[in-house]
Backbone as CSV, one residue per row, in Angstrom:
resi,resn,N_x,N_y,N_z,CA_x,CA_y,CA_z,C_x,C_y,C_z
1,MET,5.594,27.684,-27.648,4.922,28.831,-27.050,3.643,28.401,-26.335
2,SER,2.942,27.397,-26.831,1.686,26.989,-26.218,1.901,26.407,-24.821
3,VAL,3.076,25.792,-24.565,3.388,25.277,-23.235,3.488,26.449,-22.253
4,HIS,4.141,27.506,-22.698,4.273,28.704,-21.867,2.895,29.266,-21.520
5,ILE,2.013,29.327,-22.479,0.661,29.837,-22.254,-0.099,28.942,-21.276
6,ALA,0.044,27.645,-21.438,-0.635,26.700,-20.541,-0.123,26.833,-19.108
7,ILE,1.178,26.970,-18.953,1.757,27.140,-17.613,1.290,28.454,-16.994
8,THR,1.249,29.492,-17.776,0.797,30.796,-17.286,-0.659,30.732,-16.836
9,LYS,-1.503,30.103,-17.634,-2.921,29.970,-17.260,-3.071,29.166,-15.975
10,HIS,-2.297,28.094,-15.851,-2.355,27.254,-14.649,-1.935,28.057,-13.416
11,ALA,-0.860,28.807,-13.535,-0.367,29.616,-12.426,-1.386,30.695,-12.047
12,GLN,-2.001,31.308,-13.037,-3.013,32.329,-12.773,-4.216,31.737,-12.051
13,LYS,-4.621,30.542,-12.454,-5.750,29.878,-11.815,-5.427,29.571,-10.355
14,GLN,-4.232,29.052,-10.089,-3.823,28.769,-8.710,-3.771,30.046,-7.886
15,ASN,-3.237,31.095,-8.469,-3.140,32.380,-7.779,-4.522,32.912,-7.433
16,THR,-5.468,32.767,-8.338,-6.845,33.208,-8.099,-7.467,32.432,-6.943
17,ILE,-7.261,31.127,-6.916,-7.797,30.280,-5.843,-7.213,30.700,-4.499
18,ILE,-5.917,30.927,-4.454,-5.259,31.299,-3.199,-5.708,32.681,-2.732
19,ARG,-5.832,33.627,-3.640,-6.311,34.967,-3.259,-7.744,34.906,-2.739
20,GLU,-8.576,34.102,-3.373,-9.965,33.933,-2.929,-9.995,33.320,-1.534
21,PHE,-9.147,32.323,-1.300,-9.070,31.706,0.026,-8.679,32.733,1.079
22,ILE,-7.657,33.521,0.816,-7.203,34.529,1.782,-8.321,35.508,2.101
23,TYR,-9.019,35.972,1.079,-10.139,36.897,1.283,-11.221,36.255,2.151
24,LEU,-11.630,35.041,1.798,-12.692,34.361,2.531,-12.267,34.042,3.963
25,ASP,-11.029,33.654,4.155,-10.541,33.339,5.494,-10.542,34.590,6.375
26,GLN,-10.183,35.724,5.810,-10.225,36.981,6.561,-11.664,37.339,6.921
27,LYS,-12.580,37.159,5.977,-14.003,37.416,6.231,-14.502,36.515,7.364
28,ARG,-14.126,35.250,7.302,-14.540,34.285,8.318,-14.059,34.736,9.696
29,GLU,-12.809,35.166,9.780,-12.265,35.635,11.058,-13.009,36.873,11.562
30,GLU,-13.366,37.780,10.660,-14.153,38.964,11.037,-15.493,38.541,11.624
31,TYR,-16.162,37.614,10.966,-17.457,37.138,11.446,-17.329,36.433,12.792
32,ILE,-16.256,35.687,12.968,-16.034,35.007,14.251,-15.845,36.042,15.361
33,GLU,-15.042,37.064,15.115,-14.833,38.119,16.118,-16.145,38.831,16.451
34,GLU,-16.951,39.061,15.437,-18.246,39.709,15.626,-19.146,38.863,16.532
35,VAL,-19.186,37.576,16.280,-20.023,36.662,17.055,-19.503,36.537,18.491
36,ILE,-18.204,36.496,18.652,-17.624,36.439,20.002,-18.012,37.686,20.794
37,SER,-17.927,38.819,20.163,-18.303,40.074,20.811,-19.778,40.062,21.214
38,GLN,-20.632,39.593,20.319,-22.062,39.526,20.621,-22.313,38.585,21.791
39,CYS,-21.633,37.460,21.813,-21.803,36.489,22.891,-21.336,37.083,24.220
40,LYS,-20.198,37.759,24.215,-19.673,38.379,25.436,-20.631,39.435,25.985
41,ASN,-21.341,40.117,25.083,-22.280,41.161,25.484,-23.668,40.616,25.808
42,GLY,-23.818,39.301,25.755,-25.100,38.691,26.065,-26.146,38.868,24.989
43,GLU,-25.717,39.213,23.788,-26.637,39.419,22.674,-26.929,38.084,21.981
44,THR,-28.060,38.044,21.305,-28.386,36.878,20.490,-27.478,36.884,19.267
45,PHE,-26.989,35.715,18.884,-26.111,35.633,17.716,-26.346,34.326,16.979
46,THR,-25.842,34.305,15.762,-25.920,33.112,14.928,-24.575,32.906,14.244
47,THR,-24.289,31.690,13.889,-23.035,31.376,13.182,-23.269,31.209,11.678
48,GLU,-24.417,31.629,11.218,-24.792,31.426,9.820,-23.797,32.046,8.839
49,LYS,-23.409,33.315,9.065,-22.481,33.976,8.140,-21.119,33.276,8.145
50,ILE,-20.678,32.860,9.332,-19.397,32.159,9.434,-19.438,30.890,8.594
51,ASN,-20.503,30.136,8.742,-20.588,28.843,8.071,-20.862,28.961,6.575
52,GLN,-21.471,30.060,6.156,-21.630,30.286,4.715,-20.258,30.491,4.072
53,VAL,-19.413,31.264,4.745,-18.058,31.495,4.244,-17.244,30.201,4.334
54,THR,-17.435,29.455,5.419,-16.734,28.183,5.587,-17.070,27.228,4.445
55,LEU,-18.322,27.203,4.042,-18.735,26.364,2.914,-17.955,26.741,1.654
56,LYS,-17.847,28.031,1.381,-17.101,28.491,0.198,-15.619,28.119,0.305
57,ILE,-15.062,28.263,1.511,-13.658,27.897,1.728,-13.453,26.409,1.458
58,ASN,-14.363,25.594,1.960,-14.226,24.151,1.786,-14.439,23.723,0.339
59,GLU,-15.217,24.478,-0.400,-15.359,24.220,-1.840,-14.028,24.498,-2.546
60,LEU,-13.375,25.599,-2.167,-12.061,25.904,-2.748,-11.044,24.828,-2.391
61,ALA,-11.154,24.294,-1.179,-10.197,23.286,-0.701,-10.242,22.008,-1.537
62,LYS,-11.343,21.789,-2.224,-11.444,20.602,-3.080,-10.399,20.623,-4.196
63,SER,-9.894,21.806,-4.507,-8.847,21.915,-5.529,-7.520,21.377,-5.020
64,GLY,-7.405,21.222,-3.695,-6.173,20.713,-3.107,-5.117,21.780,-2.877
65,LYS,-5.468,23.023,-3.148,-4.495,24.114,-3.014,-4.620,24.865,-1.696
66,THR,-5.743,24.708,-1.023,-5.999,25.453,0.215,-6.546,24.509,1.284
67,PRO,-6.399,24.893,2.561,-6.910,24.029,3.629,-8.415,24.187,3.824
68,GLN,-8.991,23.187,4.466,-10.399,23.271,4.846,-10.512,23.978,6.191
69,ARG,-11.715,24.405,6.528,-12.004,25.007,7.826,-13.185,24.268,8.434
70,LYS,-13.229,24.243,9.753,-14.330,23.593,10.461,-15.524,24.528,10.536
71,TYR,-16.705,23.935,10.522,-17.919,24.708,10.741,-17.992,25.074,12.216
72,VAL,-18.572,26.221,12.501,-18.642,26.741,13.865,-20.067,26.603,14.382
73,THR,-20.196,26.134,15.618,-21.509,26.016,16.249,-21.649,27.080,17.335
74,ILE,-22.875,27.318,17.729,-23.143,28.262,18.821,-22.463,27.774,20.096
75,ASP,-22.515,26.473,20.342,-21.862,25.907,21.529,-20.365,26.160,21.523
76,MET,-19.741,26.078,20.362,-18.293,26.335,20.265,-17.982,27.770,20.671
77,VAL,-18.804,28.706,20.222,-18.588,30.116,20.541,-18.776,30.329,22.047
78,GLN,-19.844,29.803,22.584,-20.111,29.968,24.009,-19.001,29.347,24.856
79,GLU,-18.526,28.185,24.458,-17.437,27.528,25.180,-16.184,28.393,25.147
80,TYR,-15.869,28.969,23.993,-14.696,29.829,23.856,-14.822,31.062,24.754
81,VAL,-15.979,31.680,24.740,-16.197,32.891,25.539,-16.136,32.592,27.035
82,ASN,-16.611,31.432,27.434,-16.651,31.086,28.848,-15.296,30.652,29.408
83,LYS,-14.298,30.486,28.571,-12.962,30.079,29.046,-12.268,31.218,29.748
């Protein structure tokens, strides 16, 4: 029975990591869209919120269960908008 409990705990832990990644990745995409919109409108913007979430995503990636994400720079956003 203890093997079953150990497997269940392991699966729950993996599931928690994956759900956290999905949530954070969605947040990151929201922040990216927000920054793109601000850049298109000529407003001042920062990538701080994006990169804070990226840091958390990359911490989760250390578990080997989720991918890493690149940090976003102001130049990257401006280059994307200018395309």
